[in-house]
C-alpha positions in Angstrom: -111.6 70.1 123.1 -108.5 72.3 123.0 -107.4 72.8 118.3 -103.7 72.4 116.9 -102.8 73.5 113.7 -99.4 72.4 112.0 -97.9 71.7 108.8 -96.0 68.5 109.7 -98.0 66.2 112.3 -95.6 63.2 113.0 -97.1 60.3 115.0 -94.4 58.4 117.1 -91.0 59.4 118.5 -88.8 56.3 117.6 -85.5 56.9 115.8 -87.4 57.7 112.8 -89.8 59.9 114.1 -87.2 62.4 116.2 -84.7 62.5 113.7 -88.2 63.5 111.1 -89.0 66.0 113.7 -85.9 67.7 114.4 -84.7 68.0 110.8 -88.3 69.7 110.2 -87.3 72.2 112.9 -83.9 73.3 111.5 -85.2 73.7 108.5 -88.3 76.2 109.8 -91.3 73.8 109.3 -94.3 74.1 112.2 -94.1 70.9 113.3 -95.8 68.4 116.2 -94.6 65.0 117.7 -97.6 62.4 119.3 -95.6 60.0 121.4 -97.8 57.3 124.2 -95.0 56.8 125.9 -90.8 57.9 127.0 -89.5 59.7 123.4 -86.7 57.7 121.7 -89.1 54.7 120.8 -88.4 50.4 121.1 -85.2 51.2 120.1 -83.7 53.5 122.4 -86.2 52.4 125.9 -86.4 48.8 125.2 -84.1 47.7 122.4 -81.1 48.4 121.1 -79.6 50.5 123.7 -80.3 48.6 127.3 -79.7 45.3 125.1 -76.6 47.2 124.2 -75.9 47.4 127.7 -77.1 44.2 128.8 -74.5 42.5 126.7 -71.6 44.9 128.1 -72.3 43.9 131.7 -72.4 40.4 131.0 -68.8 40.5 129.1 -67.7 42.7 132.0 -68.9 39.8 134.8 -68.4 36.6 132.5 -64.6 37.7 132.0 -64.6 38.2 135.6 -65.1 35.3 136.4 -63.1 33.7 133.3 -59.7 35.8 134.7 -61.2 34.4 138.5 -60.8 30.6 137.4 -57.3 31.4 135.8 -58.6 30.3 131.9 -56.9 33.3 130.5 -53.1 33.8 128.8 -52.6 37.2 130.2 -51.8 36.5 133.5 -54.0 38.2 135.6 -56.0 37.1 138.2 -59.2 38.1 140.2 -61.5 37.0 143.4 -64.0 35.1 142.6 -66.9 37.8 141.1 -70.3 38.7 142.0 -72.6 41.0 140.7 -75.6 43.0 141.8 -77.9 43.0 139.3 -80.5 45.2 139.8 -78.0 47.7 140.2 -77.0 46.9 136.6 -80.4 47.8 135.6 -80.4 50.4 137.0 -76.8 51.4 135.4 -78.9 50.6 132.3 -81.9 52.2 132.7 -80.0 55.7 133.5 -78.3 55.3 130.1 -81.6 55.2 129.0 -83.1 57.8 130.9 -80.2 60.5 129.7 -80.6 59.8 126.2 -85.1 59.7 126.0 -84.0 63.4 128.2 -81.5 64.2 125.2 -84.3 63.4 122.1 -86.8 66.1 124.5 -84.2 68.0 123.9 -83.6 68.4 120.6 -86.6 68.1 119.7 -87.5 71.7 121.7 -83.9 73.1 120.7 -86.0 72.9 117.5 -89.1 73.9 118.5 -90.8 71.1 117.9 -94.3 70.7 119.9 -94.1 67.5 121.7 -97.9 66.3 122.8 -98.0 63.3 124.9 -101.1 61.2 124.6 -102.6 58.3 122.1 -103.3 59.5 118.5 -106.3 58.1 116.7 -106.5 59.2 113.1 -110.0 61.0 111.8 -108.6 61.5 108.6 -106.0 61.8 106.6 -105.8 65.5 108.2 -106.7 65.1 111.3 -106.0 63.4 114.5 -107.1 63.3 118.3 -105.2 63.0 120.8 -105.8 61.1 124.2 -103.7 63.5 127.2 -103.8 63.1 130.5 -105.3 66.5 129.7 -108.1 65.7 128.1 -108.5 64.8 123.9 -106.9 67.4 121.6 -107.2 67.9 117.7 -104.1 68.1 115.5 -104.9 69.2 111.8 -101.6 69.2 110.0 -101.2 69.6 106.4 -98.7 66.5 106.0 -98.8 63.8 108.7 -95.9 60.9 108.7 -96.3 57.9 110.5 -93.7 56.1 112.8 -95.7 53.8 114.7 -92.8 51.2 114.8 -93.3 47.7 115.3 -93.5 45.3 118.3 -92.9 41.7 119.9 -94.3 39.1 117.6 -96.8 36.6 119.5 -97.6 33.1 119.4 -100.3 31.7 118.8 -100.5 29.4 121.3 -97.7 30.5 123.8 -99.0 33.7 124.7 -97.7 36.4 127.2 -97.7 36.4 130.1 -96.8 35.1 133.5 -93.2 33.1 132.9 -93.6 33.9 129.0 -92.1 36.9 128.6 -90.8 39.8 125.3 -87.7 41.1 125.1 -88.8 44.6 126.5 -89.9 42.3 129.8 -86.7 40.6 129.0 -84.4 44.0 129.6 -86.7 45.1 132.9 -85.5 41.8 134.8 -84.1 42.7 137.9 -83.2 39.2 138.8 -80.8 36.7 136.2 -83.2 33.3 135.3 -81.7 30.1 137.0 -83.1 28.5 133.4 -83.9 30.7 130.1 -85.3 29.2 127.1 -85.5 31.3 124.4 -87.4 30.7 121.6 -86.2 32.1 118.1 -82.4 32.0 116.6 -82.8 35.6 115.0 -80.8 38.1 116.1 -82.7 39.2 119.3 -82.5 36.0 120.7 -79.3 35.0 120.5 -78.0 38.9 121.2 -79.9 38.3 124.9 -79.5 34.4 125.1 -75.5 35.1 125.4 -75.9 37.9 127.3 -78.0 36.1 129.8 -75.5 32.7 129.8 -72.4 35.0 130.3 -74.2 36.0 133.2 -75.0 32.8 134.4 -78.4 31.7 133.4 -78.7 28.0 131.9 -79.5 29.3 128.1 -81.5 26.8 125.9 -82.4 28.4 122.4 -85.4 26.9 120.6 -85.3 27.8 116.7 -87.6 26.3 114.1 -85.7 26.7 110.4 -82.3 24.6 110.1 -79.7 27.0 110.4 -79.8 30.1 113.2 -79.6 33.7 112.0 -81.5 32.5 109.1 -81.2 35.8 107.9 -77.2 35.8 107.2 -75.2 33.2 105.5 -73.5 29.7 106.7 -70.1 30.9 106.5 -70.7 34.1 108.8 -72.3 32.2 111.2 -70.6 29.1 112.3 -68.2 31.5 114.5 -71.2 31.9 116.6 -72.4 28.6 116.8 -68.8 27.6 118.1 -69.2 30.2 120.7 -72.3 29.3 121.4 -71.0 25.5 122.4 -68.3 26.9 124.5 -71.0 29.0 126.4 -72.8 25.7 127.1 -75.7 26.8 125.7 -78.1 24.2 123.7 -79.0 24.7 120.2 -82.1 23.2 119.0 -82.3 24.0 115.3 -85.1 22.8 113.1 -87.7 22.3 116.8 -90.8 23.4 117.2 -92.2 25.4 120.3 -95.6 24.3 120.8 -97.5 25.4 124.1 -96.1 25.9 127.4 -97.1 23.2 130.7 -96.3 24.1 134.1 -93.9 26.9 133.5 -92.1 24.7 131.2 -92.0 24.5 127.0 -93.0 21.8 125.5 -90.7 21.7 121.7 -91.5 19.3 118.8 -87.7 18.0 118.0 -85.9 17.6 114.6 -86.5 13.9 115.1 -90.3 14.0 116.0 -90.4 13.0 119.7 -91.9 16.1 122.3 -89.8 16.6 124.8 -89.9 19.5 128.3 -87.9 22.5 128.7 -88.0 23.0 132.2 -87.9 27.1 132.6 -87.8 30.0 134.8 -88.4 32.1 132.1 -89.4 31.1 128.3 -88.5 34.6 125.9 -90.3 34.8 123.5 -87.8 36.3 120.6 -89.1 34.9 116.9 -89.2 38.2 115.2 -91.6 41.7 115.4 -94.2 43.1 113.7 -95.1 45.8 112.0 -97.7 48.7 114.8 -100.0 49.7 111.4 -103.7 49.0 113.7 -102.2 51.3 116.1 -103.3 55.2 115.9 -106.3 53.5 114.1 -104.7 53.7 110.5 -107.0 51.1 109.3 -109.7 53.9 109.2 -107.7 55.2 106.4 -107.3 52.4 104.2 -103.8 52.8 102.7 -102.7 50.1 100.5 -100.6 47.9 101.8 -97.0 45.2 101.1 -98.0 42.4 102.9 -98.7 43.2 106.5 -96.7 46.9 106.3 -98.0 50.4 104.6 -96.4 50.6 101.4 -94.3 53.7 100.3 -93.2 55.0 96.8 -89.0 56.5 96.7 -90.0 59.5 98.5 -92.1 56.8 101.2 -95.4 58.2 100.3 -98.5 56.0 101.2 -101.7 56.0 99.1 -103.7 59.0 100.6 -102.3 62.5 99.5 -99.9 64.3 102.5 -99.9 61.0 104.9 -95.8 59.2 104.7 -94.7 56.3 106.6 -90.9 55.8 107.7 -89.4 53.1 109.7 -91.0 49.5 110.8 -93.8 50.0 109.4 -92.7 50.2 105.8 -91.2 46.8 105.9 -87.4 45.0 105.8 -85.3 45.6 107.0 -86.7 46.6 110.5 -83.9 48.6 111.7 -83.5 52.1 113.2 -80.7 53.5 110.6 -83.2 52.7 107.7 -85.9 54.6 109.3 -83.5 58.0 110.5 -82.6 57.9 107.1 -86.5 58.2 106.0 -87.2 60.3 108.5 -84.6 63.1 108.0 -85.3 62.7 104.0 -89.2 63.3 104.4 -88.6 66.2 106.1 -87.0 68.3 103.6 -89.0 66.7 101.3 -91.6 68.5 102.9 -89.8 71.7 102.7 -89.3 71.5 99.2 -86.0 70.0 98.8 -85.2 67.2 96.0 -84.6 63.6 97.6 -85.4 60.0 97.0 -84.6 56.9 98.4 -81.6 55.8 96.4 -79.9 53.4 99.4 -77.3 51.2 97.5 -76.6 49.8 101.1 -77.9 49.0 104.8 -75.7 47.3 106.4 -77.4 44.6 109.6 -75.4 43.6 112.5 -75.6 41.4 114.7 -74.6 42.3 118.3 -73.6 38.5 119.4 -70.5 36.8 120.5 -68.7 37.4 118.5 -70.1 40.1 116.1 -71.8 40.3 112.4 -71.7 42.9 110.0 -73.8 42.0 106.9 -73.7 45.1 104.1 -74.3 44.9 100.5 -75.0 41.4 98.7 -73.5 38.2 99.9 -71.7 35.2 97.5 -75.5 33.5 97.0 -77.3 36.9 96.2 -75.0 38.4 93.7 -74.2 34.9 92.2 -78.5 35.2 92.4 -78.6 37.7 90.2 -75.6 37.0 87.3 -72.2 38.4 88.1 -69.5 36.2 88.2 -67.5 37.2 91.8 -64.4 37.4 92.9 -64.2 37.0 97.1 -60.9 37.7 98.5 -61.5 36.8 102.6 -59.4 37.1 105.5 -59.3 35.8 108.6 -58.9 37.5 111.8 -56.3 35.1 113.7 -53.8 36.4 111.6 -54.7 40.7 112.5 -52.1 41.4 115.0 -54.9 43.2 117.0 -56.4 40.9 116.7 -53.8 38.4 118.7 -52.8 41.1 121.2 -57.1 41.2 122.7 -57.0 36.9 122.5 -60.4 37.7 119.8 -58.6 35.7 116.6 -61.9 34.3 116.0 -63.4 35.0 112.6 -63.1 37.2 110.0 -63.9 40.2 107.1 -65.3 39.2 103.3 -65.0 41.0 100.2 -67.4 40.3 97.4 -66.5 41.7 93.6 -67.3 41.8 90.6 -64.6 39.7 88.3 -65.1 41.9 85.7 -64.9 45.5 86.8 -63.9 45.0 90.4 -66.8 47.2 92.0 -67.4 45.9 95.6 -70.6 44.2 95.8 -70.8 43.3 99.4 -68.9 43.3 102.4 -69.3 41.1 105.7 -67.2 40.3 108.5 -67.4 38.0 111.7 -65.7 39.2 114.7 -65.2 40.5 118.2 -66.2 44.4 117.6 -66.4 44.1 114.3 -69.9 46.5 114.2 -67.5 49.6 114.5 -66.0 48.2 111.2 -70.1 49.1 109.5 -69.6 52.7 108.5 -66.5 51.4 106.6 -68.3 49.6 104.6 -70.9 50.9 103.8 -69.4 53.7 102.8 -67.2 51.8 100.2 -70.4 50.5 99.2 -72.3 54.1 98.9 -69.0 55.4 96.7 -69.0 53.2 94.3 -65.9 51.5 95.3 -63.9 49.3 93.8 -61.2 46.9 94.8 -58.0 48.6 93.7 -59.6 51.7 96.0 -59.2 49.5 99.2 -56.4 47.9 98.4 -54.7 51.4 97.1 -55.8 53.3 100.8 -53.6 53.3 104.0 -55.2 51.2 106.8 -53.2 52.5 110.5 -51.5 49.7 112.2 -52.6 47.7 114.3 -56.2 47.7 114.0 -58.9 45.2 112.8 -60.1 47.8 109.5 -56.4 46.6 108.3 -58.0 42.4 107.4 -60.7 44.9 105.1 -57.7 46.0 103.7 -55.5 42.3 103.3 -59.5 41.2 102.4 -59.2 43.8 99.4 -56.0 41.9 98.4 -56.9 38.7 98.3 -59.5 39.1 95.8 -57.1 41.1 93.5 -54.5 38.4 94.1 -52.0 39.0 96.5 -52.7 39.2 99.8 -49.7 40.2 101.8 -49.9 38.8 105.1 -51.4 34.9 104.8 
C-alpha cells in the first residue's frame, strides 16, 4: 500500500475544500486533497452552476415564446421558437466541465496534490483512500473535513424511477411534460420555474403555509404572483404521502387525498450533511444536531481536525464554505484568524430573484431593536422600467437610535448582483447616512438601494 505524508489533508473538493487547498498551497503548506468525483463539489457539478445555466436557457426560451405570441410592448416579433434541450444540456455540461478543469488547474498551480478516490478515516491523523490503482494511506498533521451535503430523501418516497433529486433533474435530456415538485424552498422553486418556462406543466407541493418559508412573506409575494402568471399550480399546507403508479398522492390542507399525475417527481425538501461518509462516525466528533460542531476557528472536538462547509450547519451556502476554507488555511499556516462574519447573504434565483442580507424586520424586533424601515419599489426605478422588469423593491432595516443598518433585502430581476453591496454595507457597519451620501450611478437598479436609505431617513427623492 502506497503511503503519503503531508501537513494538511482536505477531504472533499467542493467550494470549501478547494478554496482551502488553494490558499494553503499559496501559503507554502504541503497539501493533499481527496475527491471521489469531479473537482468542484455539488455546487459546481450538480448544483449552483448547472442550475443557473438551466435557468438562463429557460428564460431565453420563454422570452422568445412571449415575443412570438406578441405579448410584449417593445415591438419585437419573432417566429415561434423551438428548443433542442439535449443541446442545451450539453452546453450546460460544457460549462461545468470547463470550471471543473479550472479548479484542477488552480490546485496544481498551488502545488496541491490531488488524489482521486474514496477516503475512509482510520483515526484522526490517518486516512485510507480507495483509488483506481489501489489503496493509498495518507498521514497528515491536520485534516479538514469538507464532505458537503446531499439531497434529503423522504421516508415514503424514495429516489428511483420517476422520483428524482435535483441532481437527476439537472441531468434530464428531455423536458418532462408533467413535473411535480415536492418542496417549495429555493431549489424546488428555481427548478420548477425553469421547467415551467421550458414547457412543463408544473405543480409545487409545500408542507408549510408559505413558499420559501426561510424568507419573510413580503419578499415572497412577488414570487407567488409570478408562479401564478406562469400557470404553476402551488399547493401549500399539503403533504406528499406516497407514489402510486407513477403519480404522487398528497394530503391537502383540507384533509382530502388527491392524485397528481407526473412524468417526473422532483423531491426538493432540503439537503443533509454528509457526516456518515469517509468513516466519520468512527471519529466520534461532537455534533450539533446532524452537523459537526465547530468553534470560531472551525475546529472540531478532535485536535488537529477541522470541518468547513455544509457539514458544519446552516446556512448551507457555497460562499460560506469558501470563506471558512480560506480562513482555516491561514490558521493552519499560523496566522491569527477567527470566524466573525456579520453577514452571509442568501440568494434565491427565482423569477424575480430574492436577496436577503442581515436581519429581517421581524428578526430585528425580536432582538429588541427599535427599527426604521425604508422601502423603494422598482416601479419607480428608471432602469427597471426600461428593462420591463418593475416588479419588486429594495428594503433597508436600520436602528432608529443610531441609523446603523441591520438588514438589507430585495426582490426583483437581477437583484442578486446587489448582494456584494448589501454585504459590504453591513460588514463595514454602514449607517443610513453612508448609503444616502454615496453617489449611485444613474440609471441603474442600485439607485433603489440609495432611495431606500433616503426613505428611511425621511426624504426619498423619487417617490
